[in-house]
C-alpha positions as CSV (number, residue, x, y, z in Angstrom):
1,X,-104.7,59.9,-96.7
2,X,-106.2,58.2,-93.7
3,X,-106.0,54.9,-95.5
4,X,-102.4,55.4,-96.3
5,X,-101.7,56.4,-92.8
6,X,-103.5,53.3,-91.5
7,X,-101.6,50.9,-93.8
8,X,-98.1,52.4,-93.4
9,X,-97.6,51.1,-89.8
10,X,-98.5,47.6,-90.9
11,X,-95.8,47.6,-93.6
12,X,-93.4,49.1,-91.1
13,X,-94.1,46.3,-88.6
14,X,-93.8,43.8,-91.4
15,X,-90.5,45.2,-92.5
16,X,-89.3,45.2,-88.9
17,X,-90.4,41.6,-88.4
18,X,-88.5,40.7,-91.6
19,X,-85.4,42.4,-90.3
20,X,-85.7,40.6,-87.0
21,X,-86.4,37.2,-88.6
22,X,-83.0,35.7,-89.2
23,X,-82.6,31.9,-89.5
24,X,-81.5,30.4,-86.2
25,X,-79.1,28.0,-88.0
26,X,-76.0,27.5,-86.1
27,X,-76.3,30.5,-83.8
28,X,-73.3,30.7,-81.6
29,X,-72.3,33.1,-78.8
30,X,-70.0,36.0,-79.5
31,X,-66.3,35.0,-79.6
32,X,-62.9,36.4,-80.4
33,X,-62.7,38.4,-83.6
34,X,-62.8,36.2,-86.8
35,X,-61.9,39.2,-89.0
36,X,-64.0,41.1,-91.5
37,X,-67.5,39.5,-91.7
38,X,-67.4,39.0,-95.4
39,X,-64.3,36.8,-95.4
40,X,-64.5,33.0,-95.5
41,X,-62.1,31.9,-92.7
42,X,-60.6,28.5,-91.9
43,X,-62.8,26.5,-89.7
44,X,-61.9,24.6,-86.6
45,X,-61.4,20.9,-87.3
46,X,-61.5,17.9,-85.1
47,X,-59.2,14.9,-84.8
48,X,-60.9,11.6,-85.6
49,X,-60.2,8.6,-83.4
50,X,-60.5,5.1,-85.0
51,X,-60.6,1.6,-83.7
52,X,-58.1,-0.9,-84.9
53,X,-60.4,-2.0,-87.7
54,X,-60.9,1.5,-89.0
55,X,-64.3,2.1,-87.4
56,X,-64.8,5.5,-85.7
57,X,-64.7,5.7,-81.9
58,X,-65.1,9.5,-81.6
59,X,-63.6,12.9,-82.2
60,X,-61.4,15.3,-80.3
61,X,-61.4,19.0,-80.6
62,X,-63.2,22.3,-79.7
63,X,-65.7,21.5,-82.4
64,X,-66.4,18.2,-84.1
65,X,-65.9,19.0,-87.7
66,X,-64.1,17.7,-90.8
67,X,-64.4,20.1,-93.7
68,X,-65.1,18.5,-97.1
69,X,-64.9,19.8,-100.6
70,X,-68.1,20.4,-102.5
71,X,-66.8,18.2,-105.3
72,X,-66.5,15.1,-103.0
73,X,-70.2,14.9,-102.2
74,X,-73.3,14.1,-104.3
75,X,-74.9,17.1,-106.0
76,X,-78.2,16.4,-104.3
77,X,-76.7,17.1,-100.9
78,X,-76.1,20.9,-101.4
79,X,-79.3,21.0,-103.5
80,X,-81.4,19.8,-100.6
81,X,-80.2,22.8,-98.5
82,X,-80.7,25.2,-101.4
83,X,-84.2,23.9,-102.0
84,X,-85.3,24.6,-98.4
85,X,-83.1,27.5,-97.4
86,X,-82.5,29.6,-100.5
87,X,-84.1,28.5,-103.8
88,X,-82.7,31.5,-105.7
89,X,-79.2,31.0,-104.4
90,X,-77.7,31.0,-107.9
91,X,-79.7,34.1,-109.0
92,X,-79.1,36.7,-106.2
93,X,-76.0,38.6,-105.2
94,X,-76.1,37.7,-101.5
95,X,-79.4,39.4,-100.7
96,X,-82.6,38.0,-102.2
97,X,-84.7,41.0,-103.0
98,X,-87.5,38.8,-104.4
99,X,-87.5,36.8,-101.2
100,X,-87.6,40.0,-99.1
101,X,-90.6,41.2,-101.1
102,X,-92.4,37.9,-100.6
103,X,-91.6,37.9,-96.9
104,X,-93.0,41.5,-96.6
105,X,-96.2,40.5,-98.4
106,X,-96.6,37.4,-96.2
107,X,-96.0,39.4,-93.0
108,X,-99.0,41.6,-93.9
109,X,-101.2,38.5,-93.6
110,X,-99.5,37.4,-90.4
111,X,-97.4,34.7,-92.0
112,X,-94.0,35.9,-90.7
113,X,-91.0,34.2,-92.3
114,X,-87.4,35.0,-92.8
115,X,-85.7,36.0,-96.0
116,X,-82.0,35.3,-95.1
117,X,-80.0,33.8,-97.9
118,X,-77.4,31.1,-97.6
119,X,-74.8,33.8,-97.9
120,X,-76.3,35.7,-95.0
121,X,-76.6,32.6,-92.9
122,X,-72.9,31.9,-93.6
123,X,-71.9,35.4,-92.6
124,X,-73.7,35.0,-89.3
125,X,-72.5,31.5,-88.5
126,X,-68.9,32.2,-89.5
127,X,-68.5,35.6,-87.8
128,X,-70.6,35.5,-84.7
129,X,-68.4,38.2,-83.1
130,X,-69.5,40.7,-85.8
131,X,-72.9,39.3,-86.8
132,X,-74.5,38.0,-83.6
133,X,-77.6,36.2,-84.9
134,X,-79.2,36.4,-81.4
135,X,-79.3,40.1,-82.0
136,X,-82.8,40.9,-83.4
137,X,-82.2,44.5,-84.2
138,X,-82.6,46.0,-87.7
139,X,-79.0,47.2,-87.4
140,X,-77.7,43.7,-87.2
141,X,-79.7,42.7,-90.2
142,X,-78.4,45.5,-92.3
143,X,-74.8,44.6,-91.3
144,X,-75.4,41.1,-92.3
145,X,-76.8,42.0,-95.7
146,X,-73.9,44.4,-96.3
147,X,-71.4,41.6,-95.5
148,X,-73.3,39.1,-97.6
149,X,-73.1,41.4,-100.6
150,X,-69.4,41.9,-100.1
151,X,-68.8,38.2,-99.6
152,X,-70.4,37.5,-103.0
153,X,-68.1,40.0,-104.6
154,X,-65.0,38.1,-103.4
155,X,-66.1,34.5,-103.6
156,X,-68.0,32.4,-106.1
157,X,-71.1,30.4,-105.3
158,X,-69.4,27.1,-105.0
159,X,-67.0,28.5,-102.4
160,X,-69.8,30.0,-100.4
161,X,-71.9,26.9,-100.6
162,X,-69.0,24.7,-99.5
163,X,-68.2,27.0,-96.5
164,X,-71.9,27.0,-95.6
165,X,-72.2,23.2,-95.5
166,X,-69.0,22.9,-93.5
167,X,-70.1,25.6,-91.0
168,X,-73.6,24.3,-90.1
169,X,-74.4,23.3,-86.5
170,X,-76.3,20.0,-86.4
171,X,-76.6,19.6,-82.7
172,X,-74.7,17.5,-80.2
173,X,-71.5,19.5,-80.9
174,X,-71.4,18.2,-84.5
175,X,-70.5,20.8,-87.1
176,X,-70.5,20.5,-90.8
177,X,-72.1,18.1,-93.3
178,X,-69.4,15.5,-92.9
179,X,-69.6,15.2,-89.1
180,X,-73.4,15.2,-89.3
181,X,-73.3,12.4,-91.9
182,X,-70.9,10.3,-89.8
183,X,-72.7,10.7,-86.5
184,X,-76.3,10.5,-87.7
185,X,-75.9,8.0,-90.5
186,X,-72.6,6.2,-89.8
187,X,-70.8,7.2,-93.0
188,X,-69.1,10.3,-94.5
189,X,-71.0,12.9,-96.5
190,X,-69.7,11.4,-99.8
191,X,-71.9,8.4,-99.1
192,X,-75.1,10.2,-98.1
193,X,-78.3,9.0,-99.8
194,X,-80.9,11.4,-101.2
195,X,-83.2,10.7,-98.3
196,X,-80.4,11.2,-95.7
197,X,-79.4,14.4,-97.4
198,X,-82.9,15.7,-97.1
199,X,-83.0,14.7,-93.4
200,X,-80.0,16.8,-92.7
201,X,-81.3,19.7,-94.8
202,X,-84.4,19.5,-92.5
203,X,-82.3,20.5,-89.5
204,X,-81.3,24.2,-90.1
205,X,-84.7,25.4,-88.9
206,X,-84.0,23.8,-85.5
207,X,-81.3,21.1,-84.9
208,X,-83.1,20.2,-81.7
209,X,-86.7,19.9,-83.0
210,X,-85.7,18.0,-86.1
211,X,-83.0,15.8,-84.7
212,X,-83.5,12.5,-86.6
213,X,-82.2,10.3,-83.8
214,X,-84.4,11.9,-81.1
215,X,-87.4,12.9,-83.1
216,X,-87.5,10.6,-86.2
217,X,-91.2,11.2,-87.0
218,X,-90.8,15.0,-86.9
219,X,-87.6,14.8,-89.0
220,X,-89.2,12.4,-91.5
221,X,-92.1,14.7,-92.1
222,X,-89.9,17.7,-92.7
223,X,-87.5,15.5,-94.8
224,X,-90.4,14.7,-97.1
225,X,-91.2,18.4,-97.4
226,X,-87.6,19.0,-98.5
227,X,-87.8,16.2,-101.1
228,X,-91.1,17.7,-102.4
229,X,-89.4,21.1,-102.7
230,X,-86.5,19.5,-104.6
231,X,-88.8,17.9,-107.1
232,X,-90.9,21.1,-107.4
233,X,-87.7,23.1,-108.2
234,X,-86.5,20.5,-110.7
235,X,-83.5,19.3,-108.7
236,X,-84.8,15.7,-108.7
237,X,-87.7,13.9,-110.5
238,X,-91.0,13.2,-108.8
239,X,-90.2,9.5,-108.9
240,X,-86.9,10.0,-107.1
241,X,-88.7,12.1,-104.5
242,X,-91.4,9.5,-104.0
243,X,-88.8,6.7,-103.7
244,X,-86.8,8.7,-101.1
245,X,-89.9,9.5,-99.2
246,X,-90.7,5.8,-99.0
247,X,-87.4,5.0,-97.4
248,X,-87.5,4.4,-93.6
249,X,-85.4,6.8,-91.5
250,X,-82.6,4.9,-90.0
251,X,-79.9,6.6,-87.9
252,X,-76.7,5.0,-86.8
253,X,-76.7,3.7,-83.2
254,X,-74.4,5.2,-80.6
255,X,-74.1,8.5,-82.5
256,X,-72.3,6.8,-85.4
257,X,-69.5,5.5,-83.1
258,X,-68.5,1.8,-83.4
259,X,-68.4,1.6,-79.6
260,X,-68.8,3.8,-76.5
261,X,-65.3,4.7,-75.7
262,X,-65.0,8.3,-74.2
263,X,-62.3,7.2,-71.7
264,X,-60.2,5.9,-74.5
265,X,-60.5,9.2,-76.3
266,X,-59.1,10.9,-73.1
267,X,-56.2,8.5,-72.9
268,X,-55.1,8.8,-76.5
269,X,-55.5,12.6,-76.5
270,X,-53.2,12.9,-73.4
271,X,-50.7,10.5,-74.9
272,X,-50.6,12.2,-78.2
273,X,-50.3,15.7,-76.6
274,X,-47.4,14.4,-74.4
275,X,-45.7,13.3,-77.6
276,X,-46.0,16.8,-79.0
277,X,-49.0,16.3,-81.3
278,X,-51.6,19.0,-80.9
279,X,-54.6,16.8,-81.6
280,X,-57.1,19.3,-80.0
281,X,-56.3,21.7,-82.8
282,X,-57.8,19.2,-85.1
283,X,-57.0,17.6,-88.5
284,X,-55.3,14.5,-87.2
285,X,-56.3,10.8,-87.5
286,X,-55.6,8.6,-84.5
287,X,-55.6,4.8,-85.0
288,X,-56.0,3.0,-81.7
289,X,-55.6,-0.6,-80.5
290,X,-59.3,-0.9,-79.4
291,X,-61.4,-3.7,-80.6
292,X,-64.9,-2.1,-81.0
293,X,-66.8,-5.3,-80.5
294,X,-65.0,-6.1,-77.2
295,X,-65.2,-2.4,-76.1
296,X,-68.9,-2.3,-76.5
297,X,-69.3,-5.7,-74.9
298,X,-67.4,-4.4,-71.9
299,X,-69.5,-1.3,-71.7
300,X,-72.7,-3.3,-71.9
301,X,-71.6,-6.0,-69.4
302,X,-70.6,-3.4,-66.8
303,X,-73.9,-1.5,-67.2
304,X,-76.0,-4.6,-67.0
305,X,-74.2,-6.2,-64.1
306,X,-74.1,-3.1,-61.9
307,X,-77.8,-2.5,-62.6
308,X,-78.6,-6.1,-61.7
309,X,-76.7,-5.7,-58.4
310,X,-78.6,-2.6,-57.5
311,X,-81.9,-4.5,-58.0
312,X,-80.8,-7.3,-55.5
313,X,-82.9,-7.7,-52.4
314,X,-81.2,-5.9,-49.5
315,X,-79.2,-3.5,-51.6
316,X,-79.2,-0.3,-49.6
317,X,-77.3,2.3,-51.5
318,X,-78.4,5.0,-54.0
319,X,-78.7,3.6,-57.5
320,X,-77.5,5.0,-60.7
321,X,-81.1,5.7,-61.8
322,X,-81.8,7.6,-58.6
323,X,-78.7,9.7,-58.9
324,X,-79.4,10.5,-62.6
325,X,-82.9,11.5,-61.7
326,X,-81.6,13.9,-59.1
327,X,-78.7,15.0,-61.3
328,X,-76.5,14.8,-58.2
329,X,-73.1,14.1,-59.8
330,X,-73.2,15.5,-63.3
331,X,-69.6,16.0,-64.4
332,X,-68.2,15.1,-60.9
333,X,-65.2,13.1,-60.1
334,X,-67.1,11.0,-57.5
335,X,-70.5,9.5,-57.6
336,X,-72.8,8.1,-54.9
337,X,-73.7,5.0,-56.8
338,X,-71.9,1.7,-57.5
339,X,-69.1,2.2,-60.0
340,X,-66.8,-0.1,-62.0
341,X,-63.9,-0.3,-64.5
342,X,-63.0,-2.9,-67.1
343,X,-59.7,-3.4,-69.0
344,X,-58.9,-5.9,-71.7
345,X,-55.5,-6.3,-73.4
346,X,-54.0,-8.6,-75.9
347,X,-51.3,-10.3,-73.8
348,X,-48.8,-11.0,-76.6
349,X,-48.6,-7.3,-77.6
350,X,-49.8,-5.3,-74.6
351,X,-52.3,-3.6,-76.9
352,X,-55.4,-2.5,-75.0
353,X,-58.5,-3.9,-76.7
354,X,-61.1,-2.4,-74.3
355,X,-61.1,0.2,-71.5
356,X,-64.1,1.4,-69.5
357,X,-63.5,3.9,-66.8
358,X,-67.0,4.0,-65.2
359,X,-70.7,3.7,-65.8
360,X,-71.5,7.1,-67.3
361,X,-68.8,9.4,-68.8
362,X,-71.1,12.4,-69.0
363,X,-72.1,12.0,-65.4
364,X,-68.5,11.4,-64.1
365,X,-65.6,11.5,-66.6
366,X,-63.1,10.3,-63.9
367,X,-61.2,7.3,-65.3
368,X,-61.3,4.6,-62.7
369,X,-59.3,2.2,-64.9
370,X,-56.4,4.6,-65.2
371,X,-56.5,7.0,-62.2
372,X,-58.1,5.0,-59.4
373,X,-56.0,3.2,-56.8
374,X,-57.9,0.3,-55.3
375,X,-57.1,-2.8,-53.1
376,X,-57.1,-5.9,-55.3
377,X,-57.9,-8.3,-52.5
378,X,-57.2,-12.0,-53.2
379,X,-56.7,-11.3,-56.9
380,X,-53.1,-10.4,-55.8
381,X,-52.5,-13.9,-54.6
382,X,-51.3,-15.4,-57.9
383,X,-48.2,-13.2,-57.7
384,X,-47.4,-14.6,-54.3
385,X,-48.0,-18.2,-55.5
386,X,-45.8,-17.5,-58.5
387,X,-43.0,-16.4,-56.3
388,X,-43.4,-19.6,-54.3
389,X,-43.4,-21.9,-57.3
390,X,-40.4,-20.0,-58.7
391,X,-38.6,-20.7,-55.4
392,X,-39.3,-24.5,-55.9
393,X,-42.6,-25.2,-54.3
394,X,-44.6,-27.7,-56.5
395,X,-48.3,-27.2,-57.0
396,X,-49.2,-30.3,-55.0
397,X,-47.1,-29.2,-52.0
398,X,-49.1,-29.6,-48.7
399,X,-49.8,-26.2,-47.1
400,X,-51.6,-25.3,-43.9
401,X,-54.9,-23.5,-44.0
402,X,-54.9,-22.9,-40.3
403,X,-55.3,-20.0,-37.9
404,X,-52.0,-18.1,-37.7
405,X,-50.7,-15.0,-35.9
406,X,-48.0,-13.0,-37.6
407,X,-46.0,-10.5,-35.4
408,X,-45.9,-7.0,-36.7
409,X,-43.2,-4.4,-36.2
410,X,-45.5,-2.4,-33.8
411,X,-45.8,-5.4,-31.6
412,X,-49.3,-6.3,-32.6
413,X,-50.3,-9.7,-34.2
414,X,-51.9,-10.0,-37.6
415,X,-54.4,-12.8,-37.8
416,X,-55.7,-13.4,-41.3
417,X,-59.0,-15.1,-41.6
418,X,-60.9,-16.7,-44.4
419,X,-64.1,-15.2,-45.8
420,X,-66.1,-18.3,-44.8
421,X,-64.7,-18.2,-41.2
422,X,-63.4,-21.7,-41.5
423,X,-60.1,-23.5,-42.1
424,X,-59.4,-26.6,-44.2
425,X,-56.3,-27.8,-42.6
426,X,-53.5,-29.3,-44.7
427,X,-54.4,-29.0,-48.4
428,X,-52.4,-29.0,-51.7
429,X,-51.1,-25.6,-52.8
430,X,-53.3,-25.8,-55.9
431,X,-56.4,-26.3,-53.8
432,X,-55.4,-23.3,-51.6
433,X,-55.4,-21.0,-54.6
434,X,-58.6,-22.4,-56.0
435,X,-60.3,-21.9,-52.7
436,X,-58.5,-18.6,-52.0
437,X,-57.3,-19.4,-48.5
438,X,-55.9,-16.3,-46.9
439,X,-53.6,-17.8,-44.2
440,X,-51.8,-19.8,-46.9
441,X,-51.0,-16.7,-48.9
442,X,-49.8,-14.9,-45.8
443,X,-47.5,-17.8,-44.8
444,X,-46.0,-17.9,-48.3
445,X,-45.4,-14.1,-48.2
446,X,-43.8,-14.3,-44.7
447,X,-41.5,-17.2,-45.5
448,X,-40.5,-16.1,-48.9
449,X,-39.9,-12.5,-47.8
450,X,-41.8,-9.5,-48.9
451,X,-39.0,-8.2,-51.1
452,X,-39.1,-11.2,-53.4
453,X,-42.8,-11.0,-54.0
454,X,-42.7,-7.2,-54.4
455,X,-39.8,-7.5,-56.9
456,X,-41.8,-10.0,-58.9
457,X,-44.8,-7.7,-58.9
458,X,-42.6,-4.9,-60.2
459,X,-41.2,-7.1,-63.0
460,X,-44.7,-8.0,-64.0
461,X,-45.6,-4.3,-64.4
462,X,-47.3,-3.2,-61.1
463,X,-46.0,0.4,-60.4
464,X,-48.0,1.2,-57.4
465,X,-46.1,1.0,-54.1
466,X,-46.7,-2.4,-52.3
467,X,-46.3,-2.2,-48.6
468,X,-44.0,-4.9,-47.1
469,X,-46.7,-6.0,-44.6
470,X,-48.2,-9.5,-44.5
471,X,-51.7,-8.0,-45.4
472,X,-50.3,-7.2,-48.9
473,X,-50.2,-10.9,-49.6
474,X,-54.0,-10.8,-49.7
475,X,-54.2,-7.5,-51.6
476,X,-54.2,-4.8,-49.0
477,X,-51.9,-2.5,-51.0
478,X,-53.7,-0.5,-53.7
479,X,-53.1,-0.9,-57.4
480,X,-54.0,0.8,-60.6
481,X,-56.5,-1.4,-62.5
482,X,-54.8,-1.0,-65.9
483,X,-51.4,-2.0,-64.5
484,X,-52.9,-4.8,-62.4
485,X,-54.7,-6.4,-65.4
486,X,-51.6,-5.9,-67.6
487,X,-49.5,-7.8,-65.0
488,X,-51.7,-10.9,-65.5
489,X,-50.4,-10.9,-69.1
490,X,-47.2,-12.3,-67.7
491,X,-49.1,-15.5,-66.9
492,X,-50.6,-15.6,-70.4
493,X,-47.3,-14.9,-72.1
494,X,-45.4,-17.7,-70.2
495,X,-43.4,-15.2,-68.1
496,X,-43.0,-12.3,-70.6
497,X,-44.2,-8.9,-69.2
498,X,-45.7,-6.2,-71.5
499,X,-46.7,-2.6,-71.2
500,X,-50.2,-1.4,-72.1
501,X,-50.4,0.3,-75.5
502,X,-53.3,2.4,-76.9
503,X,-52.1,4.1,-80.0
504,X,-50.9,2.5,-83.2
505,X,-50.3,5.8,-85.1
506,X,-51.3,9.4,-85.6
507,X,-51.5,10.9,-89.1
508,X,-51.9,14.5,-90.2
509,X,-54.3,15.8,-92.8
510,X,-52.0,14.7,-95.6
511,X,-51.9,11.1,-94.3
512,X,-48.3,11.5,-93.0
513,X,-47.5,9.5,-89.8
514,X,-46.5,12.1,-87.2
515,X,-46.3,9.7,-84.3
516,X,-46.1,6.0,-84.0
517,X,-45.2,4.9,-80.5
518,X,-42.7,2.1,-80.5
519,X,-43.5,-1.0,-78.5
520,X,-41.0,-1.5,-75.6
521,X,-39.0,-4.7,-75.9
522,X,-40.6,-7.6,-74.0
523,X,-39.1,-8.4,-70.6
524,X,-38.9,-11.9,-69.1
525,X,-40.3,-11.4,-65.6
526,X,-40.9,-15.1,-64.7
527,X,-39.7,-18.5,-65.6
528,X,-42.0,-19.8,-68.4
529,X,-42.6,-23.0,-66.6
530,X,-43.7,-21.2,-63.4
531,X,-46.0,-18.9,-65.4
532,X,-47.6,-22.0,-67.0
533,X,-48.1,-23.8,-63.7
534,X,-49.6,-20.8,-61.9
535,X,-51.9,-20.2,-64.9
536,X,-53.0,-23.8,-64.8
537,X,-53.7,-23.5,-61.1
538,X,-55.9,-20.5,-61.9
539,X,-57.9,-22.6,-64.3
540,X,-59.1,-24.4,-61.2
541,X,-60.4,-21.1,-59.8
542,X,-62.8,-21.0,-62.7
543,X,-63.6,-24.7,-63.0
544,X,-64.3,-25.5,-59.4
545,X,-63.2,-22.6,-57.2
546,X,-64.3,-19.1,-56.4
547,X,-65.1,-18.1,-60.0
548,X,-67.4,-20.9,-61.2
549,X,-70.0,-18.3,-62.2
550,X,-67.8,-17.5,-65.3
551,X,-69.1,-20.7,-67.0
552,X,-72.6,-19.4,-67.0
553,X,-71.7,-17.0,-69.8
554,X,-68.4,-18.4,-71.3
555,X,-68.7,-21.8,-73.0
556,X,-66.3,-24.6,-72.0
557,X,-64.6,-24.5,-75.4
558,X,-62.9,-21.3,-74.3
559,X,-60.0,-22.0,-72.0
560,X,-59.9,-19.5,-69.1
561,X,-57.8,-19.1,-66.0
562,X,-58.4,-16.3,-63.4
563,X,-58.6,-15.1,-59.9
564,X,-61.3,-13.4,-57.9
565,X,-60.6,-10.7,-55.3
566,X,-62.6,-9.3,-52.4
567,X,-61.4,-6.9,-49.7
568,X,-62.1,-7.6,-46.0
569,X,-64.9,-5.0,-45.8
570,X,-66.5,-6.1,-49.1
571,X,-65.8,-2.7,-50.6
572,X,-63.8,-3.8,-53.6
573,X,-64.5,-6.8,-55.8
574,X,-62.4,-8.0,-58.7
575,X,-62.0,-10.7,-61.3
576,X,-59.1,-11.0,-63.7
577,X,-59.5,-13.6,-66.4
578,X,-56.8,-15.0,-68.8
579,X,-57.7,-16.7,-72.1
580,X,-55.3,-17.7,-74.9
581,X,-56.3,-14.4,-76.7
582,X,-57.0,-11.9,-74.0
583,X,-56.5,-10.8,-70.4
584,X,-59.6,-9.0,-69.0
585,X,-60.3,-7.7,-65.6
586,X,-63.2,-5.9,-63.9
587,X,-63.4,-4.0,-60.6
588,X,-66.5,-2.9,-58.9
589,X,-66.9,-0.6,-55.9
590,X,-67.8,2.9,-54.7
591,X,-65.7,6.0,-55.4
592,X,-65.7,6.5,-51.6
593,X,-65.0,2.9,-50.4
594,X,-67.8,1.3,-48.5
595,X,-69.4,-2.2,-48.2
596,X,-71.2,-3.0,-51.4
597,X,-73.5,-5.6,-49.8
598,X,-73.0,-8.1,-47.0
599,X,-71.3,-11.1,-48.5
600,X,-70.2,-9.3,-51.7
601,X,-67.5,-11.3,-53.4
602,X,-65.6,-11.0,-56.7
603,X,-66.8,-14.3,-57.9
604,X,-70.5,-13.3,-58.0
605,X,-70.2,-9.6,-58.6
606,X,-67.2,-8.9,-60.8
607,X,-66.6,-12.2,-62.6
608,X,-69.9,-11.9,-64.5
609,X,-68.8,-8.7,-66.1
610,X,-65.7,-10.3,-67.6
611,X,-67.6,-13.5,-68.5
612,X,-70.4,-11.7,-70.2
613,X,-68.1,-9.5,-72.2
614,X,-65.8,-12.4,-73.2
615,X,-68.8,-14.6,-74.1
616,X,-70.1,-11.9,-76.5
617,X,-66.6,-11.5,-78.0
618,X,-66.0,-15.2,-78.5
619,X,-69.4,-15.8,-80.1
620,X,-68.6,-17.1,-83.5
621,X,-64.9,-17.0,-82.8
622,X,-62.6,-20.0,-82.1
623,X,-60.1,-19.4,-79.3
624,X,-56.4,-20.1,-79.5
625,X,-54.9,-22.9,-77.5
626,X,-52.3,-23.2,-74.7
627,X,-49.3,-25.4,-74.9
628,X,-46.9,-26.2,-72.0
629,X,-43.3,-25.0,-72.4
630,X,-40.3,-27.3,-72.4
631,X,-39.0,-28.5,-69.0
632,X,-42.3,-29.6,-67.5
633,X,-43.2,-33.1,-66.3
634,X,-46.8,-34.3,-66.0
635,X,-48.2,-36.8,-63.6
636,X,-51.7,-38.0,-62.7
637,X,-52.5,-37.0,-59.1
638,X,-55.3,-37.4,-56.6
639,X,-56.9,-34.0,-56.2
640,X,-57.8,-34.6,-52.6
641,X,-54.4,-35.6,-51.4
642,X,-52.1,-34.1,-53.9
643,X,-50.3,-37.5,-54.1
644,X,-49.9,-39.7,-57.2
645,X,-53.2,-41.4,-58.2
646,X,-53.4,-45.1,-57.7
647,X,-55.9,-47.9,-58.5
648,X,-58.1,-46.8,-55.6
649,X,-58.3,-43.2,-56.7
650,X,-61.8,-42.5,-58.2
651,X,-62.0,-40.9,-61.7
652,X,-63.5,-37.7,-60.4
653,X,-60.5,-37.0,-58.2
654,X,-57.9,-37.7,-60.9
655,X,-56.2,-34.8,-62.7
656,X,-53.0,-34.0,-64.6
657,X,-50.5,-31.9,-62.6
658,X,-47.5,-30.1,-64.0
659,X,-44.1,-30.0,-62.4
660,X,-40.8,-28.3,-63.0
661,X,-38.5,-31.3,-63.7
662,X,-37.0,-32.4,-60.5
663,X,-39.8,-31.3,-58.2
664,X,-42.3,-34.0,-59.1
665,X,-43.1,-36.9,-56.8
666,X,-40.5,-39.7,-57.2
667,X,-37.7,-37.4,-58.2
668,X,-34.9,-36.6,-55.8
669,X,-36.5,-36.3,-52.5
670,X,-37.9,-32.8,-52.3
671,X,-38.7,-30.9,-49.1
672,X,-41.5,-28.6,-50.1
673,X,-40.7,-26.2,-47.3
674,X,-37.0,-26.0,-48.3
675,X,-37.9,-22.8,-50.2
676,X,-38.3,-21.1,-46.9
677,X,-34.6,-21.8,-46.2
678,X,-33.7,-20.2,-49.6
679,X,-30.7,-17.8,-49.1
680,X,-32.9,-14.9,-50.2
681,X,-35.7,-15.7,-47.8
682,X,-36.1,-14.2,-44.4
């Protein structure tokens, strides 16, 4: 009697331990009712977003999941989970009595383990409102077993196994075997290898502890245990198990995404929802215009350049690493460290090939490329120069880089100065743009009239208000980076303006196209000859002006024009570059504007971002070429004087200039300043 009384509490404790020991697989907090706990209910799906080449960029939805049929995946995939989770899955009726007995026996010796079946795990994962697996009480375990028995009476094993695989939580917000395969191994579940299947089957015990990307050694060890169990249970041969064990564990970089593009996902989600497509409900397929190679190149270039700036001697602001260590801005709109944005578009179509809205989406999801309004500085000047050339001023026209004072409506005088605190005197218009002389741009603005320049900016696609003040000539009025970079496409397209475009099409589960945004018709914003001339003038900015740093990363075989921009207080720095294939711009600054460093300029801070990204994209790729439009006249000039070259002009000063026919030297006498007496000028 005493022996019996002594042993009974031990079995009672073991039974209680068994009842408490439910697998932690996919435990979720209670939620709204999912119905009777024995029912297999439809699972939340995600919308998958693809790059233009079909590579995955990410997923949109409350849960990242794409349910797949058991018939579409190799048999060893579900077998791996059966081997480690429920080897008698096909023998029991939802509750494994043999497993319970074994667990009770083991508990007596202190080896506590669970005895939940796949069916029980499915019940808990699919109906967390009714079967909360965080609840360790015997009552919860009994409810789970009852529901599992009922589930097996209504569904066959294949239906249960399929639902189980599609319900599993694999960490990182990735649910179901297909999402896990895509994000951990870079391909769908249908393409999983035996070793990869065993790696995923290792995770139910703890998605965190056995995460193959974060803890490869731990996952590999458990993967091999799963493979051994599969061989022991006759699911695979010993040779197959040994071969799979010998395979290295390789996970896909970047969570299986072709490029880091979280800001792109936000943009396409918003655009699709505005078009009436409920992409957050899941089940859709969005094809974007993004080039994954260029997108990743832009992300990497921005990260590398901003980190390099923070390491410069004399840099006095909080760095990204310091802010991350203190967790000071997680999820915030504004950060304390240096930020940036990058945009790249294909000028002929307006299709956005890359978009980066900041340095760290998780830390600050605010999209600086779309939602920020920043001063462009001197990168606005090409629009002013285009208005001048359109009014008849040739690129060799003499202009005065001198101290000026412009009266303002309030009676004050505006005195633009150059960043180097010097003046060059009378120089050719081309030289003034290459050297970014502020007084010249302000004089052009004043003489042309603000309305003409602002109207051109509008036609080119800049939607932000531009103040009719002379300081706007050198970029004092704020712009949206996406709009501003897109406006430069007008120079690439010989005067044709385009609108930025992100989405090619959206398909539903059946592959039916539910939304394909139409491209707006192109609009001629500028005379093709003017666009070509100004673009050619901007080539000098790179070749011998304020953006010569570009050639450190971009080879000479790639033609590029562009313009740097820096605000007076060195708070915003820009570079927008134009090649025959792309228009790409970068902005750097702080969310709360302040001086980056003394002497910060776009040519040394922002231009390297664009140059590095383009250099990586053009590696192994031949650029297109530029050809002048009809109606242009060429002439060899002296770069120093802007006059026709003669026998005394040395070779290094000779260059080919382009003129709209009738404005070249030797044509009908042309007064360069006659444009300021144009009927539309002030």
